C-alpha positions in Angstrom: 15.5 11.6 108.4 12.4 9.8 107.4 10.2 12.4 108.8 12.1 15.1 106.8 11.8 13.0 103.7 8.0 12.4 104.1 7.4 16.1 104.7 9.7 17.2 101.8 8.0 14.9 99.3 4.4 15.7 100.4 5.0 19.5 100.2 6.9 19.2 97.1 4.1 17.3 95.4 1.7 20.0 96.8 3.9 22.6 95.3 4.0 21.0 91.9 0.3 20.4 91.9 -0.6 24.0 92.8 2.0 25.3 90.3 0.4 23.3 87.5 -3.1 24.4 88.3 -2.0 28.1 88.8 -0.2 28.0 85.4 -3.4 26.4 83.8 -5.7 29.0 85.4 -3.3 31.9 84.4 -3.2 30.8 80.8 -6.7 32.4 80.4 -4.7 35.7 79.9 -4.3 34.7 76.4 -8.0 35.2 75.9 -8.0 38.6 77.5 -5.9 41.1 75.4 -7.3 44.0 77.4 -5.4 42.7 80.4 -2.0 42.4 78.7 -1.0 45.9 79.5 -1.5 45.4 83.3 -0.7 41.7 83.9 2.4 41.0 81.7 5.4 42.5 83.5 7.8 39.7 82.4 6.7 39.8 78.8 7.1 43.6 78.7 10.5 43.3 80.3 11.7 40.7 77.8 9.9 41.7 74.6 8.6 45.3 75.1 5.0 45.9 74.4 2.8 42.9 74.1 0.8 42.8 70.8 -0.2 39.2 70.4 -0.8 36.1 72.5 2.5 34.7 71.3 4.3 37.6 73.0 3.0 36.6 76.5 5.5 34.9 78.7 4.6 31.8 80.6 5.7 33.5 83.8 2.9 36.0 83.3 0.4 33.3 83.6 1.2 33.1 87.3 0.9 36.9 87.7 -2.6 36.7 86.0 -3.7 33.7 88.2 -2.5 35.5 91.4 -4.5 38.6 90.5 -7.7 37.0 89.5 -7.8 33.4 90.8 -5.5 33.4 93.7 -6.3 30.0 95.3 -3.6 27.9 93.8 -1.0 30.8 93.7 -1.6 31.1 97.5 -1.1 27.3 98.0 2.0 27.7 95.9 3.4 30.5 98.0 2.6 28.7 101.3 4.1 25.5 100.2 7.2 27.1 98.8 7.7 28.9 102.2 7.3 25.6 104.0 9.9 24.0 101.7 12.3 26.9 102.2 11.9 26.6 106.0 12.2 22.8 106.1 15.3 22.8 103.9 16.8 25.6 106.1 16.0 23.8 109.3 17.5 20.6 108.0 20.6 22.4 106.5 21.3 24.3 109.8 20.2 21.8 112.3 23.5 21.7 114.0 24.1 25.4 113.7 21.2 27.0 115.4 22.6 30.6 115.1 22.8 30.2 111.3 19.1 29.0 111.2 18.2 32.2 113.0 20.1 34.3 110.5 18.5 32.2 107.7 15.0 33.0 109.1 15.8 36.6 109.5 16.9 36.9 105.9 13.8 35.0 104.7 11.6 37.4 106.8 13.3 40.4 105.2 12.6 39.0 101.7 9.0 38.4 102.6 8.9 42.0 103.9 10.0 43.2 100.6 7.5 41.2 98.7 4.7 42.4 101.0 5.9 46.0 100.4 5.6 45.4 96.6 2.0 44.3 97.0 1.1 47.0 99.5 -1.1 49.2 97.3 -2.7 46.4 95.3 -6.4 47.0 94.6 -7.1 43.5 93.4 -8.1 40.7 95.8 -5.3 38.4 94.8 -2.7 41.1 95.5 -4.2 41.9 98.9 -4.2 38.2 99.8 -0.6 37.9 98.8 0.2 41.1 100.7 -1.3 39.6 103.9 0.4 36.3 103.5 3.8 37.8 102.9 3.4 40.2 105.7 2.3 37.6 108.2 4.9 35.1 107.1 7.6 37.9 107.4 6.6 38.7 111.0 6.5 35.1 111.9 9.9 34.4 110.4 11.5 37.5 112.1 9.8 36.5 115.4 11.0 32.9 115.2 14.5 34.1 114.3 14.6 36.5 117.2 13.3 33.9 119.7 15.7 31.3 118.4 18.7 33.7 118.5 18.0 34.8 122.0 17.4 31.2 123.2 20.9 30.5 121.8 22.3 33.5 123.4 20.8 32.6 126.9 22.0 29.0 126.5 25.6 30.3 125.8 25.5 32.7 128.7 24.2 30.0 131.0 27.1 27.8 129.9 29.5 30.5 130.8 28.0 31.2 134.3 28.0 27.4 135.0 31.7 27.3 134.3 32.3 29.9 137.1 
């Protein structure tokens, strides 16, 4: 339990730190009105067309940072994935089959995110595509291995009964 707590707090602090700096770096979108058309999907979804800096949503700061200054958004993504896997592992520690399902669903979500970033021509989008794709493959592979280890363990238990 102590190891889980130390990992959780450390990664949570890393996530908060990277989120703050990504938000700060992304706030430079307010100084670049020519980029509002391409980097403000949340603002356009909520308010329609963006005409002034006050129309830009805070969520769009992260989009802008991910596109042009991807270091902290990448740390944010990796630390959030680590947190999700850590929480899933701890939650399903006694139910290994459920953890395999959890990893498979997480891998599917990451596959979808990598598909969204597939055609990105900006360095930040390409980096996020690669991270999501590799993470997706790793999650699905870990889920498959975990599931078949459980399956083999259960079949060995049945043969030992005979």
